[in-house]
C-alpha positions as CSV (number, residue, x, y, z in Angstrom):
1,Q,109.7,100.7,81.5
2,D,106.9,103.1,82.3
3,D,104.5,104.2,79.6
4,L,104.8,107.8,78.5
5,I,101.9,110.3,78.0
6,A,102.9,113.2,75.8
7,P,99.7,115.2,75.3
8,P,99.4,117.7,72.4
9,A,101.2,121.0,73.2
10,Q,98.9,123.2,75.3
11,I,98.6,127.0,75.3
12,V,97.4,128.6,78.5
13,A,97.1,132.1,79.9
14,P,99.3,133.5,82.7
15,G,98.1,133.7,86.3
16,A,96.7,131.2,88.8
17,G,96.4,128.0,86.7
18,A,95.9,124.3,87.3
19,I,97.0,120.9,86.1
20,T,93.9,118.7,85.8
21,L,94.5,115.0,85.9
22,R,91.7,112.9,84.4
23,F,91.8,109.1,84.7
24,V,89.5,106.8,82.7
25,L,89.5,103.4,84.5
26,P,88.6,100.1,82.8
27,D,85.0,99.1,83.0
28,G,84.1,97.6,86.3
29,C,87.2,99.0,88.1
30,K,87.6,101.6,90.8
31,L,90.6,103.3,92.5
32,N,92.0,101.3,95.4
33,A,91.3,103.5,98.4
34,D,93.8,101.5,100.5
35,A,96.8,102.0,98.2
36,P,99.0,105.1,97.8
37,S,98.1,106.3,94.3
38,R,100.2,109.4,93.8
39,F,101.5,112.1,91.4
40,E,104.9,113.9,91.2
41,F,105.5,116.9,89.0
42,N,108.3,119.3,88.1
43,S,108.9,121.7,85.3
44,E,111.9,122.3,83.1
45,D,111.8,126.1,83.0
46,T,110.1,129.0,84.8
47,A,106.8,129.3,83.0
48,I,105.1,126.7,85.2
49,I,105.7,127.4,88.9
50,L,104.7,124.6,91.2
51,P,104.0,125.3,94.8
52,V,105.6,122.6,97.0
53,E,102.2,120.9,97.7
54,S,101.7,120.6,93.9
55,M,105.0,118.8,93.3
56,M,103.8,115.6,94.9
57,G,100.5,114.4,96.3
58,S,97.8,111.8,96.5
59,I,95.4,110.7,93.7
60,N,92.1,109.9,95.5
61,D,89.7,110.5,92.7
62,V,89.4,110.1,88.9
63,I,89.7,113.9,88.5
64,V,92.5,115.7,90.5
65,T,93.2,119.4,90.3
66,I,96.7,120.6,91.1
67,P,97.2,124.4,91.5
68,T,100.1,126.1,89.6
69,E,101.2,129.6,88.8
70,L,101.7,130.4,85.1
71,V,104.1,133.0,83.8
72,V,104.5,134.0,80.1
73,G,107.0,131.7,78.3
74,M,107.5,128.1,77.2
75,D,108.0,125.1,79.5
76,T,107.8,121.4,79.7
77,L,105.9,119.7,82.5
78,Y,107.3,116.4,83.7
79,G,105.5,114.0,85.9
80,L,105.0,110.5,87.2
81,L,101.5,109.1,87.9
82,E,101.1,105.9,89.9
83,V,97.5,104.6,90.1
84,Y,96.4,101.5,92.0
85,Y,93.0,100.2,90.9
86,C,90.9,97.1,91.5
87,A,87.9,95.3,90.1
88,A,84.9,96.9,91.8
89,D,83.3,93.6,92.6
90,A,86.5,91.7,93.6
91,A,88.8,94.1,95.4
92,T,91.4,91.3,95.7
93,L,92.0,91.7,92.0
94,C,94.2,94.8,91.8
95,Y,96.5,96.4,89.3
96,I,99.0,99.3,89.2
97,D,99.4,101.8,86.3
98,R,102.6,103.8,86.2
99,V,103.1,106.4,83.6
100,R,105.5,109.3,82.9
101,V,104.2,112.6,81.6
102,E,106.0,115.0,79.3
103,A,103.8,117.9,78.3
104,A,104.9,120.9,76.3
105,V,103.2,124.1,77.5
106,T,103.2,127.6,76.2
107,V,102.0,130.4,78.5
108,A,100.7,133.3,76.4
109,A,98.8,136.4,77.2
110,G,95.3,136.2,75.7
111,A,95.1,132.4,75.7
112,A,91.7,130.9,76.3
113,G,92.2,128.9,79.5
114,M,94.5,128.4,82.5
115,E,94.1,124.6,82.8
116,M,96.6,122.0,81.6
117,V,94.7,118.8,81.1
118,I,96.4,115.4,81.3
119,E,94.2,112.4,80.6
120,R,95.2,108.8,81.2
121,V,93.0,106.1,79.8
122,I,94.0,103.0,81.7
123,T,93.5,99.6,80.1
124,L,93.7,96.3,81.9
125,P,97.2,94.7,81.6
């Protein structure tokens, strides 16, 4: 059973937007550069339009920006994040963090920003 991240509902403005993933790794850990950390996203409705390259891709840094197009309306962003990370001083000690994302998003004219932020604080198992 994967964990679920359900961030507070976000309100963003229409136009060229972005999903920003932020990962907080445990102290003394780093992403495993040799493992296929990845994301997958889709949306329930038509307010969040994901270009094909934004529907799945690699996670190779603790901050990842994924382009989207935002149209006035309400939507739910669904995702899967799979992060491989290791102890920085003992790369043989590695872990995997898998989490599902379910984010309610409202796209409204006049909203302050165009960035949907999803933060994952990873704790050692």
